[in-house]
VEXSE-245696 format. One record per atom (N, C-alpha, C, O): x, y, z; chain; residue number from 1. Coordinates in steps of 0.02 Angstrom, whole numbers, plus 50000, padded with zeros to 5 digits. Layout:
<tormar <X; Y; Z>; "A"; NUM>
...
//
This chain:
<tormar <45425; 52213; 48941>; "A"; 1>
<tormar <45485; 52252; 48948>; "A"; 1>
<tormar <45494; 52296; 48886>; "A"; 1>
<tormar <45490; 52270; 48830>; "A"; 1>
<tormar <45506; 52358; 48895>; "A"; 2>
<tormar <45514; 52404; 48839>; "A"; 2>
<tormar <45582; 52394; 48807>; "A"; 2>
<tormar <45632; 52383; 48840>; "A"; 2>
<tormar <45582; 52397; 48741>; "A"; 3>
<tormar <45646; 52397; 48705>; "A"; 3>
<tormar <45658; 52468; 48682>; "A"; 3>
<tormar <45648; 52483; 48623>; "A"; 3>
<tormar <45679; 52509; 48726>; "A"; 4>
<tormar <45690; 52579; 48712>; "A"; 4>
<tormar <45764; 52592; 48712>; "A"; 4>
<tormar <45800; 52572; 48758>; "A"; 4>
<tormar <45788; 52627; 48661>; "A"; 5>
<tormar <45860; 52640; 48657>; "A"; 5>
<tormar <45882; 52688; 48711>; "A"; 5>
<tormar <45941; 52687; 48731>; "A"; 5>
<tormar <45837; 52729; 48737>; "A"; 6>
<tormar <45855; 52776; 48790>; "A"; 6>
<tormar <45870; 52738; 48855>; "A"; 6>
<tormar <45911; 52762; 48895>; "A"; 6>
<tormar <45838; 52681; 48866>; "A"; 7>
<tormar <45849; 52644; 48928>; "A"; 7>
<tormar <45916; 52608; 48928>; "A"; 7>
<tormar <45940; 52587; 48981>; "A"; 7>
<tormar <45948; 52601; 48870>; "A"; 8>
<tormar <46012; 52566; 48866>; "A"; 8>
<tormar <46071; 52613; 48872>; "A"; 8>
<tormar <46128; 52593; 48860>; "A"; 8>
<tormar <46059; 52674; 48891>; "A"; 9>
<tormar <46112; 52723; 48899>; "A"; 9>
<tormar <46159; 52703; 48954>; "A"; 9>
<tormar <46137; 52676; 49005>; "A"; 9>
<tormar <46223; 52717; 48945>; "A"; 10>
<tormar <46272; 52700; 48995>; "A"; 10>
<tormar <46271; 52748; 49054>; "A"; 10>
<tormar <46286; 52728; 49111>; "A"; 10>
<tormar <46254; 52810; 49041>; "A"; 11>
<tormar <46253; 52860; 49094>; "A"; 11>
<tormar <46181; 52880; 49109>; "A"; 11>
<tormar <46142; 52892; 49063>; "A"; 11>
<tormar <46165; 52883; 49172>; "A"; 12>
<tormar <46098; 52904; 49191>; "A"; 12>
<tormar <46097; 52980; 49191>; "A"; 12>
<tormar <46141; 53013; 49220>; "A"; 12>
<tormar <46047; 53008; 49158>; "A"; 13>
<tormar <46042; 53080; 49152>; "A"; 13>
<tormar <46008; 53108; 49214>; "A"; 13>
<tormar <45953; 53087; 49232>; "A"; 13>
<tormar <46041; 53154; 49245>; "A"; 14>
<tormar <46013; 53186; 49304>; "A"; 14>
<tormar <45975; 53248; 49280>; "A"; 14>
<tormar <46005; 53298; 49262>; "A"; 14>
<tormar <45909; 53244; 49280>; "A"; 15>
<tormar <45868; 53298; 49255>; "A"; 15>
<tormar <45864; 53357; 49304>; "A"; 15>
<tormar <45837; 53410; 49286>; "A"; 15>
<tormar <45890; 53350; 49362>; "A"; 16>
<tormar <45889; 53404; 49411>; "A"; 16>
<tormar <45954; 53445; 49409>; "A"; 16>
<tormar <45958; 53497; 49443>; "A"; 16>
<tormar <46003; 53425; 49371>; "A"; 17>
<tormar <46066; 53461; 49371>; "A"; 17>
<tormar <46060; 53526; 49331>; "A"; 17>
<tormar <46016; 53533; 49288>; "A"; 17>
<tormar <46102; 53572; 49346>; "A"; 18>
<tormar <46101; 53638; 49314>; "A"; 18>
<tormar <46121; 53633; 49240>; "A"; 18>
<tormar <46094; 53669; 49198>; "A"; 18>
<tormar <46168; 53587; 49225>; "A"; 19>
<tormar <46190; 53581; 49155>; "A"; 19>
<tormar <46134; 53552; 49111>; "A"; 19>
<tormar <46127; 53573; 49054>; "A"; 19>
<tormar <46096; 53506; 49138>; "A"; 20>
<tormar <46041; 53478; 49100>; "A"; 20>
<tormar <45988; 53532; 49087>; "A"; 20>
<tormar <45960; 53535; 49032>; "A"; 20>
<tormar <45975; 53573; 49136>; "A"; 21>
<tormar <45924; 53625; 49128>; "A"; 21>
<tormar <45947; 53678; 49077>; "A"; 21>
<tormar <45907; 53703; 49038>; "A"; 21>
<tormar <46011; 53695; 49078>; "A"; 22>
<tormar <46038; 53743; 49030>; "A"; 22>
<tormar <46034; 53714; 48960>; "A"; 22>
<tormar <46015; 53749; 48912>; "A"; 22>
<tormar <46052; 53652; 48953>; "A"; 23>
<tormar <46050; 53618; 48888>; "A"; 23>
<tormar <45978; 53617; 48861>; "A"; 23>
<tormar <45967; 53632; 48802>; "A"; 23>
<tormar <45930; 53600; 48903>; "A"; 24>
<tormar <45860; 53598; 48882>; "A"; 24>
<tormar <45834; 53667; 48864>; "A"; 24>
<tormar <45795; 53674; 48818>; "A"; 24>
<tormar <45857; 53718; 48900>; "A"; 25>
<tormar <45836; 53786; 48885>; "A"; 25>
<tormar <45858; 53805; 48814>; "A"; 25>
<tormar <45818; 53832; 48775>; "A"; 25>
<tormar <45922; 53791; 48797>; "A"; 26>
<tormar <45946; 53809; 48730>; "A"; 26>
<tormar <45913; 53766; 48676>; "A"; 26>
<tormar <45901; 53790; 48621>; "A"; 26>
<tormar <45898; 53704; 48691>; "A"; 27>
<tormar <45863; 53661; 48642>; "A"; 27>
<tormar <45794; 53690; 48629>; "A"; 27>
<tormar <45773; 53695; 48571>; "A"; 27>
<tormar <45759; 53708; 48682>; "A"; 28>
<tormar <45692; 53735; 48674>; "A"; 28>
<tormar <45693; 53804; 48640>; "A"; 28>
<tormar <45647; 53821; 48603>; "A"; 28>
<tormar <45744; 53842; 48651>; "A"; 29>
<tormar <45750; 53908; 48622>; "A"; 29>
<tormar <45760; 53905; 48547>; "A"; 29>
<tormar <45729; 53942; 48510>; "A"; 29>
<tormar <45805; 53860; 48524>; "A"; 30>
<tormar <45823; 53858; 48453>; "A"; 30>
<tormar <45784; 53806; 48412>; "A"; 30>
<tormar <45782; 53812; 48351>; "A"; 30>
<tormar <45754; 53758; 48443>; "A"; 31>
<tormar <45719; 53705; 48407>; "A"; 31>
<tormar <45647; 53699; 48430>; "A"; 31>
<tormar <45626; 53647; 48455>; "A"; 31>
<tormar <45610; 53753; 48421>; "A"; 32>
<tormar <45541; 53752; 48445>; "A"; 32>
<tormar <45496; 53710; 48400>; "A"; 32>
<tormar <45445; 53683; 48425>; "A"; 32>
<tormar <45512; 53702; 48336>; "A"; 33>
<tormar <45469; 53665; 48290>; "A"; 33>
<tormar <45474; 53590; 48298>; "A"; 33>
<tormar <45428; 53553; 48280>; "A"; 33>
<tormar <45529; 53566; 48325>; "A"; 34>
<tormar <45539; 53494; 48333>; "A"; 34>
<tormar <45503; 53470; 48396>; "A"; 34>
<tormar <45506; 53503; 48448>; "A"; 34>
<tormar <45469; 53412; 48392>; "A"; 35>
<tormar <45436; 53387; 48453>; "A"; 35>
<tormar <45487; 53361; 48503>; "A"; 35>
<tormar <45542; 53339; 48485>; "A"; 35>
<tormar <45468; 53365; 48565>; "A"; 36>
<tormar <45513; 53342; 48619>; "A"; 36>
<tormar <45517; 53266; 48617>; "A"; 36>
<tormar <45473; 53232; 48589>; "A"; 36>
<tormar <45570; 53239; 48645>; "A"; 37>
<tormar <45581; 53167; 48645>; "A"; 37>
<tormar <45527; 53131; 48684>; "A"; 37>
<tormar <45508; 53075; 48666>; "A"; 37>
<tormar <45502; 53161; 48737>; "A"; 38>
<tormar <45452; 53130; 48779>; "A"; 38>
<tormar <45383; 53127; 48745>; "A"; 38>
<tormar <45341; 53088; 48765>; "A"; 38>
<tormar <45371; 53168; 48693>; "A"; 39>
<tormar <45307; 53169; 48658>; "A"; 39>
<tormar <45301; 53113; 48608>; "A"; 39>
<tormar <45246; 53100; 48584>; "A"; 39>
<tormar <45355; 53080; 48590>; "A"; 40>
<tormar <45354; 53026; 48540>; "A"; 40>
<tormar <45325; 52964; 48572>; "A"; 40>
<tormar <45345; 52945; 48627>; "A"; 40>
<tormar <45277; 52931; 48538>; "A"; 41>
<tormar <45248; 52870; 48567>; "A"; 41>
<tormar <45300; 52814; 48572>; "A"; 41>
<tormar <45349; 52813; 48535>; "A"; 41>
<tormar <45288; 52768; 48617>; "A"; 42>
<tormar <45336; 52714; 48631>; "A"; 42>
<tormar <45344; 52669; 48570>; "A"; 42>
<tormar <45398; 52641; 48561>; "A"; 42>
<tormar <45293; 52660; 48528>; "A"; 43>
<tormar <45299; 52616; 48470>; "A"; 43>
<tormar <45350; 52642; 48420>; "A"; 43>
<tormar <45380; 52602; 48384>; "A"; 43>
<tormar <45360; 52707; 48416>; "A"; 44>
<tormar <45406; 52736; 48368>; "A"; 44>
<tormar <45478; 52719; 48386>; "A"; 44>
<tormar <45521; 52717; 48342>; "A"; 44>
<tormar <45493; 52707; 48449>; "A"; 45>
<tormar <45561; 52692; 48471>; "A"; 45>
<tormar <45581; 52620; 48456>; "A"; 45>
<tormar <45641; 52605; 48457>; "A"; 45>
<tormar <45533; 52577; 48443>; "A"; 46>
<tormar <45547; 52506; 48433>; "A"; 46>
<tormar <45569; 52491; 48361>; "A"; 46>
<tormar <45597; 52438; 48349>; "A"; 46>
<tormar <45559; 52536; 48315>; "A"; 47>
<tormar <45576; 52525; 48245>; "A"; 47>
<tormar <45650; 52510; 48238>; "A"; 47>
<tormar <45692; 52547; 48263>; "A"; 47>
<tormar <45665; 52455; 48203>; "A"; 48>
<tormar <45734; 52434; 48192>; "A"; 48>
<tormar <45755; 52458; 48122>; "A"; 48>
<tormar <45721; 52446; 48073>; "A"; 48>
<tormar <45810; 52493; 48120>; "A"; 49>
<tormar <45836; 52517; 48057>; "A"; 49>
<tormar <45867; 52460; 48018>; "A"; 49>
<tormar <45890; 52412; 48048>; "A"; 49>
<tormar <45868; 52465; 47951>; "A"; 50>
<tormar <45897; 52411; 47911>; "A"; 50>
<tormar <45971; 52398; 47927>; "A"; 50>
<tormar <45993; 52341; 47925>; "A"; 50>
<tormar <46009; 52451; 47943>; "A"; 51>
<tormar <46079; 52442; 47959>; "A"; 51>
<tormar <46087; 52402; 48024>; "A"; 51>
<tormar <46132; 52360; 48030>; "A"; 51>
<tormar <46044; 52415; 48073>; "A"; 52>
<tormar <46047; 52379; 48136>; "A"; 52>
<tormar <46028; 52306; 48126>; "A"; 52>
<tormar <46056; 52262; 48158>; "A"; 52>
<tormar <45979; 52294; 48081>; "A"; 53>
<tormar <45958; 52226; 48067>; "A"; 53>
<tormar <46016; 52187; 48035>; "A"; 53>
<tormar <46028; 52129; 48053>; "A"; 53>
<tormar <46051; 52218; 47988>; "A"; 54>
<tormar <46108; 52186; 47957>; "A"; 54>
<tormar <46163; 52172; 48008>; "A"; 54>
<tormar <46195; 52120; 48007>; "A"; 54>
<tormar <46172; 52220; 48053>; "A"; 55>
<tormar <46223; 52213; 48105>; "A"; 55>
<tormar <46207; 52154; 48151>; "A"; 55>
<tormar <46251; 52115; 48169>; "A"; 55>
<tormar <46143; 52149; 48169>; "A"; 56>
<tormar <46122; 52095; 48214>; "A"; 56>
<tormar <46130; 52026; 48181>; "A"; 56>
<tormar <46154; 51979; 48213>; "A"; 56>
<tormar <46112; 52020; 48118>; "A"; 57>
<tormar <46120; 51956; 48083>; "A"; 57>
<tormar <46193; 51939; 48076>; "A"; 57>
<tormar <46212; 51881; 48082>; "A"; 57>
<tormar <46235; 51989; 48063>; "A"; 58>
<tormar <46307; 51977; 48057>; "A"; 58>
<tormar <46335; 51952; 48123>; "A"; 58>
<tormar <46375; 51905; 48124>; "A"; 58>
<tormar <46314; 51982; 48178>; "A"; 59>
<tormar <46338; 51962; 48244>; "A"; 59>
<tormar <46317; 51890; 48260>; "A"; 59>
<tormar <46355; 51852; 48289>; "A"; 59>
<tormar <46255; 51871; 48240>; "A"; 60>
<tormar <46232; 51803; 48252>; "A"; 60>
<tormar <46273; 51753; 48211>; "A"; 60>
<tormar <46288; 51699; 48235>; "A"; 60>
<tormar <46290; 51771; 48149>; "A"; 61>
<tormar <46330; 51727; 48107>; "A"; 61>
<tormar <46400; 51717; 48136>; "A"; 61>
<tormar <46427; 51662; 48133>; "A"; 61>
<tormar <46428; 51769; 48163>; "A"; 62>
<tormar <46495; 51765; 48193>; "A"; 62>
<tormar <46494; 51717; 48253>; "A"; 62>
<tormar <46540; 51679; 48263>; "A"; 62>
<tormar <46441; 51721; 48293>; "A"; 63>
<tormar <46437; 51678; 48352>; "A"; 63>
<tormar <46432; 51604; 48333>; "A"; 63>
<tormar <46455; 51561; 48370>; "A"; 63>
<tormar <46403; 51589; 48275>; "A"; 64>
<tormar <46393; 51520; 48254>; "A"; 64>
<tormar <46457; 51489; 48225>; "A"; 64>
<tormar <46464; 51428; 48224>; "A"; 64>
<tormar <46503; 51531; 48203>; "A"; 65>
<tormar <46563; 51505; 48172>; "A"; 65>
<tormar <46609; 51474; 48224>; "A"; 65>
<tormar <46624; 51504; 48276>; "A"; 65>
<tormar <46630; 51413; 48211>; "A"; 66>
<tormar <46677; 51380; 48255>; "A"; 66>
<tormar <46737; 51360; 48212>; "A"; 66>
<tormar <46730; 51326; 48162>; "A"; 66>
<tormar <46795; 51381; 48233>; "A"; 67>
<tormar <46854; 51363; 48194>; "A"; 67>
<tormar <46880; 51295; 48217>; "A"; 67>
<tormar <46854; 51266; 48264>; "A"; 67>
<tormar <46931; 51272; 48183>; "A"; 68>
<tormar <46957; 51205; 48196>; "A"; 68>
<tormar <46984; 51197; 48266>; "A"; 68>
<tormar <46978; 51144; 48296>; "A"; 68>
<tormar <47014; 51250; 48293>; "A"; 69>
<tormar <47044; 51245; 48359>; "A"; 69>
<tormar <46991; 51233; 48413>; "A"; 69>
<tormar <47002; 51192; 48458>; "A"; 69>
<tormar <46935; 51268; 48409>; "A"; 70>
<tormar <46883; 51257; 48460>; "A"; 70>
<tormar <46853; 51188; 48453>; "A"; 70>
<tormar <46837; 51156; 48503>; "A"; 70>
<tormar <46846; 51164; 48392>; "A"; 71>
<tormar <46821; 51096; 48382>; "A"; 71>
<tormar <46870; 51045; 48410>; "A"; 71>
<tormar <46851; 50995; 48440>; "A"; 71>
<tormar <46935; 51058; 48400>; "A"; 72>
<tormar <46986; 51013; 48427>; "A"; 72>
<tormar <46986; 51014; 48503>; "A"; 72>
<tormar <46994; 50962; 48535>; "A"; 72>
<tormar <46977; 51073; 48532>; "A"; 73>
<tormar <46975; 51077; 48605>; "A"; 73>
<tormar <46915; 51040; 48634>; "A"; 73>
<tormar <46920; 51008; 48686>; "A"; 73>
<tormar <46858; 51044; 48599>; "A"; 74>
<tormar <46800; 51006; 48621>; "A"; 74>
<tormar <46812; 50931; 48615>; "A"; 74>
<tormar <46793; 50892; 48658>; "A"; 74>
<tormar <46844; 50911; 48560>; "A"; 75>
<tormar <46861; 50841; 48549>; "A"; 75>
<tormar <46909; 50817; 48603>; "A"; 75>
<tormar <46903; 50761; 48628>; "A"; 75>
<tormar <46958; 50858; 48620>; "A"; 76>
<tormar <47006; 50841; 48672>; "A"; 76>
<tormar <46971; 50833; 48740>; "A"; 76>
<tormar <46986; 50787; 48777>; "A"; 76>
<tormar <46924; 50877; 48754>; "A"; 77>
<tormar <46887; 50873; 48817>; "A"; 77>
<tormar <46847; 50808; 48821>; "A"; 77>
<tormar <46845; 50775; 48873>; "A"; 77>
<tormar <46815; 50790; 48766>; "A"; 78>
<tormar <46776; 50727; 48764>; "A"; 78>
<tormar <46822; 50667; 48772>; "A"; 78>
<tormar <46805; 50619; 48805>; "A"; 78>
<tormar <46881; 50670; 48741>; "A"; 79>
<tormar <46929; 50615; 48745>; "A"; 79>
<tormar <46954; 50607; 48816>; "A"; 79>
<tormar <46961; 50551; 48841>; "A"; 79>
<tormar <46969; 50663; 48848>; "A"; 80>
<tormar <46994; 50660; 48917>; "A"; 80>
<tormar <46941; 50635; 48966>; "A"; 80>
<tormar <46957; 50599; 49013>; "A"; 80>
<tormar <46879; 50653; 48955>; "A"; 81>
<tormar <46825; 50632; 49000>; "A"; 81>
<tormar <46805; 50560; 48988>; "A"; 81>
<tormar <46770; 50530; 49029>; "A"; 81>
<tormar <46825; 50531; 48931>; "A"; 82>
<tormar <46810; 50461; 48917>; "A"; 82>
<tormar <46748; 50451; 48875>; "A"; 82>
<tormar <46726; 50395; 48866>; "A"; 82>
<tormar <46719; 50505; 48850>; "A"; 83>
<tormar <46660; 50499; 48807>; "A"; 83>
<tormar <46678; 50468; 48740>; "A"; 83>
<tormar <46638; 50432; 48710>; "A"; 83>
<tormar <46738; 50482; 48717>; "A"; 84>
<tormar <46762; 50457; 48653>; "A"; 84>
<tormar <46824; 50415; 48665>; "A"; 84>
<tormar <46868; 50435; 48704>; "A"; 84>
<tormar <46828; 50358; 48633>; "A"; 85>
<tormar <46888; 50316; 48638>; "A"; 85>
<tormar <46931; 50328; 48577>; "A"; 85>
<tormar <46908; 50354; 48526>; "A"; 85>
<tormar <46994; 50307; 48582>; "A"; 86>
<tormar <47041; 50316; 48527>; "A"; 86>
<tormar <47019; 50278; 48464>; "A"; 86>
<tormar <47032; 50300; 48408>; "A"; 86>
<tormar <46986; 50221; 48474>; "A"; 87>
<tormar <46963; 50181; 48417>; "A"; 87>
<tormar <46908; 50216; 48378>; "A"; 87>
<tormar <46899; 50204; 48318>; "A"; 87>
<tormar <46871; 50261; 48412>; "A"; 88>
<tormar <46816; 50297; 48379>; "A"; 88>
<tormar <46840; 50354; 48335>; "A"; 88>
<tormar <46803; 50379; 48293>; "A"; 88>
<tormar <46902; 50376; 48345>; "A"; 89>
<tormar <46928; 50433; 48309>; "A"; 89>
<tormar <46959; 50412; 48242>; "A"; 89>
<tormar <46985; 50356; 48236>; "A"; 89>
<tormar <46955; 50456; 48194>; "A"; 90>
<tormar <46988; 50444; 48130>; "A"; 90>
<tormar <47062; 50459; 48137>; "A"; 90>
<tormar <47083; 50490; 48186>; "A"; 90>
<tormar <47101; 50438; 48088>; "A"; 91>
<tormar <47173; 50450; 48091>; "A"; 91>
<tormar <47189; 50525; 48088>; "A"; 91>
<tormar <47237; 50548; 48119>; "A"; 91>
<tormar <47150; 50562; 48051>; "A"; 92>
<tormar <47160; 50635; 48047>; "A"; 92>
<tormar <47147; 50667; 48115>; "A"; 92>
<tormar <47184; 50711; 48136>; "A"; 92>
<tormar <47094; 50645; 48149>; "A"; 93>
<tormar <47079; 50673; 48214>; "A"; 93>
<tormar <47133; 50656; 48265>; "A"; 93>
<tormar <47151; 50697; 48307>; "A"; 93>
<tormar <47160; 50594; 48261>; "A"; 94>
<tormar <47213; 50574; 48306>; "A"; 94>
<tormar <47275; 50617; 48294>; "A"; 94>
<tormar <47307; 50640; 48341>; "A"; 94>
<tormar <47292; 50627; 48230>; "A"; 95>
<tormar <47351; 50669; 48213>; "A"; 95>
<tormar <47341; 50741; 48236>; "A"; 95>
<tormar <47387; 50771; 48263>; "A"; 95>
<tormar <47282; 50768; 48226>; "A"; 96>
<tormar <47270; 50837; 48247>; "A"; 96>
<tormar <47270; 50843; 48323>; "A"; 96>
<tormar <47294; 50893; 48350>; "A"; 96>
<tormar <47245; 50792; 48358>; "A"; 97>
<tormar <47248; 50793; 48431>; "A"; 97>
<tormar <47320; 50788; 48456>; "A"; 97>
<tormar <47339; 50821; 48504>; "A"; 97>
<tormar <47361; 50747; 48422>; "A"; 98>
<tormar <47432; 50742; 48440>; "A"; 98>
<tormar <47467; 50809; 48432>; "A"; 98>
<tormar <47506; 50829; 48474>; "A"; 98>
<tormar <47452; 50843; 48376>; "A"; 99>
<tormar <47482; 50909; 48364>; "A"; 99>
<tormar <47459; 50958; 48417>; "A"; 99>
<tormar <47499; 51000; 48441>; "A"; 99>
<tormar <47396; 50954; 48436>; "A"; 100>
<tormar <47369; 50999; 48487>; "A"; 100>
<tormar <47404; 50986; 48554>; "A"; 100>
<tormar <47423; 51034; 48589>; "A"; 100>
<tormar <47412; 50923; 48572>; "A"; 101>
<tormar <47447; 50907; 48634>; "A"; 101>
<tormar <47519; 50931; 48633>; "A"; 101>
<tormar <47543; 50959; 48682>; "A"; 101>
<tormar <47553; 50922; 48576>; "A"; 102>
<tormar <47622; 50946; 48570>; "A"; 102>
<tormar <47626; 51022; 48578>; "A"; 102>
<tormar <47671; 51048; 48611>; "A"; 102>
<tormar <47579; 51056; 48547>; "A"; 103>
<tormar <47576; 51129; 48552>; "A"; 103>
<tormar <47565; 51151; 48625>; "A"; 103>
<tormar <47597; 51197; 48649>; "A"; 103>
<tormar <47518; 51117; 48659>; "A"; 104>
<tormar <47504; 51134; 48729>; "A"; 104>
<tormar <47563; 51120; 48774>; "A"; 104>
<tormar <47578; 51159; 48819>; "A"; 104>
<tormar <47598; 51064; 48761>; "A"; 105>
<tormar <47658; 51047; 48801>; "A"; 105>
<tormar <47712; 51099; 48790>; "A"; 105>
<tormar <47745; 51120; 48838>; "A"; 105>
<tormar <47722; 51121; 48728>; "A"; 106>
<tormar <47773; 51172; 48713>; "A"; 106>
<tormar <47756; 51237; 48749>; "A"; 106>
<tormar <47800; 51269; 48777>; "A"; 106>
<tormar <47693; 51256; 48749>; "A"; 107>
<tormar <47672; 51317; 48783>; "A"; 107>
<tormar <47682; 51312; 48859>; "A"; 107>
<tormar <47703; 51360; 48891>; "A"; 107>
<tormar <47668; 51254; 48887>; "A"; 108>
<tormar <47680; 51244; 48959>; "A"; 108>
<tormar <47754; 51247; 48976>; "A"; 108>
<tormar <47773; 51276; 49026>; "A"; 108>
<tormar <47796; 51218; 48934>; "A"; 109>
<tormar <47868; 51221; 48946>; "A"; 109>
<tormar <47893; 51293; 48944>; "A"; 109>
<tormar <47935; 51313; 48985>; "A"; 109>
<tormar <47869; 51331; 48895>; "A"; 110>
<tormar <47890; 51401; 48890>; "A"; 110>
<tormar <47869; 51440; 48953>; "A"; 110>
<tormar <47908; 51478; 48981>; "A"; 110>
<tormar <47807; 51429; 48974>; "A"; 111>
<tormar <47783; 51466; 49033>; "A"; 111>
<tormar <47821; 51444; 49096>; "A"; 111>
<tormar <47834; 51485; 49140>; "A"; 111>
<tormar <47839; 51380; 49100>; "A"; 112>
<tormar <47878; 51357; 49158>; "A"; 112>
<tormar <47948; 51388; 49158>; "A"; 112>
<tormar <47973; 51407; 49211>; "A"; 112>
<tormar <47978; 51394; 49099>; "A"; 113>
<tormar <48044; 51425; 49095>; "A"; 113>
<tormar <48041; 51499; 49116>; "A"; 113>
<tormar <48085; 51523; 49151>; "A"; 113>
<tormar <47989; 51532; 49095>; "A"; 114>
<tormar <47980; 51603; 49114>; "A"; 114>
<tormar <47972; 51609; 49189>; "A"; 114>
<tormar <48001; 51653; 49220>; "A"; 114>
<tormar <47933; 51564; 49219>; "A"; 115>
<tormar <47924; 51565; 49292>; "A"; 115>
<tormar <47989; 51551; 49328>; "A"; 115>
<tormar <48005; 51583; 49378>; "A"; 115>
<tormar <48028; 51503; 49302>; "A"; 116>
<tormar <48093; 51488; 49333>; "A"; 116>
<tormar <48139; 51549; 49331>; "A"; 116>
<tormar <48174; 51564; 49380>; "A"; 116>
<tormar <48140; 51583; 49273>; "A"; 117>
<tormar <48182; 51642; 49267>; "A"; 117>
<tormar <48160; 51697; 49316>; "A"; 117>
<tormar <48202; 51730; 49346>; "A"; 117>
<tormar <48095; 51706; 49323>; "A"; 118>
<tormar <48070; 51756; 49370>; "A"; 118>
<tormar <48089; 51739; 49442>; "A"; 118>
<tormar <48107; 51782; 49481>; "A"; 118>
<tormar <48084; 51674; 49459>; "A"; 119>
<tormar <48102; 51653; 49526>; "A"; 119>
<tormar <48177; 51662; 49539>; "A"; 119>
<tormar <48197; 51684; 49593>; "A"; 119>
<tormar <48218; 51645; 49490>; "A"; 120>
<tormar <48290; 51655; 49497>; "A"; 120>
<tormar <48307; 51729; 49505>; "A"; 120>
<tormar <48350; 51748; 49545>; "A"; 120>
<tormar <48274; 51771; 49466>; "A"; 121>
<tormar <48285; 51844; 49471>; "A"; 121>
<tormar <48263; 51869; 49540>; "A"; 121>
<tormar <48297; 51911; 49570>; "A"; 121>
<tormar <48208; 51844; 49564>; "A"; 122>
<tormar <48183; 51864; 49630>; "A"; 122>
<tormar <48233; 51842; 49684>; "A"; 122>
<tormar <48246; 51880; 49731>; "A"; 122>
<tormar <48259; 51781; 49677>; "A"; 123>
<tormar <48308; 51756; 49725>; "A"; 123>
<tormar <48372; 51798; 49725>; "A"; 123>
<tormar <48400; 51814; 49778>; "A"; 123>
<tormar <48394; 51817; 49665>; "A"; 124>
<tormar <48454; 51860; 49660>; "A"; 124>
<tormar <48443; 51927; 49693>; "A"; 124>
<tormar <48487; 51953; 49728>; "A"; 124>
<tormar <48384; 51956; 49683>; "A"; 125>
<tormar <48369; 52021; 49713>; "A"; 125>
<tormar <48368; 52016; 49789>; "A"; 125>
<tormar <48393; 52060; 49824>; "A"; 125>
<tormar <48340; 51962; 49814>; "A"; 126>
<tormar <48338; 51953; 49887>; "A"; 126>
<tormar <48408; 51944; 49916>; "A"; 126>
<tormar <48423; 51970; 49970>; "A"; 126>
<tormar <48452; 51909; 49880>; "A"; 127>
<tormar <48520; 51898; 49904>; "A"; 127>
<tormar <48561; 51963; 49902>; "A"; 127>
<tormar <48601; 51975; 49947>; "A"; 127>
<tormar <48551; 52003; 49851>; "A"; 128>
<tormar <48588; 52065; 49846>; "A"; 128>
<tormar <48563; 52118; 49895>; "A"; 128>
<tormar <48601; 52160; 49918>; "A"; 128>
<tormar <48499; 52115; 49912>; "A"; 129>
<tormar <48470; 52163; 49960>; "A"; 129>
<tormar <48495; 52149; 50031>; "A"; 129>
<tormar <48501; 52195; 50071>; "A"; 129>
<tormar <48508; 52086; 50047>; "A"; 130>
<tormar <48530; 52069; 50115>; "A"; 130>
<tormar <48602; 52076; 50120>; "A"; 130>
<tormar <48630; 52064; 50173>; "A"; 130>
//
């Protein structure tokens, strides 16, 4: 499989369109000394620039980073499925899980209140319309 940057383009270039032909005409007219893109061998397109290499390593490092919340969510999932028992957890993990559960319960209560308000508003609108 070729790793060509031209193949990763979001828009497919229609070489039969009038605008493409006009563009190529002006390119050929003013830039006769430069070789055409199609004349460059495929190996030249594979070269990775140092900036792109740094960017790729940075992206890989970001993917590896896991913050405390994702670790807690994984721990919660294991606890719920029964893979981990409460006796296996440290006191810090138990406290952090309790805080996580409290936070999730508070968020659920808020969302339930919002839904109740929307339902009441909907009911009022229906009563006033009839």
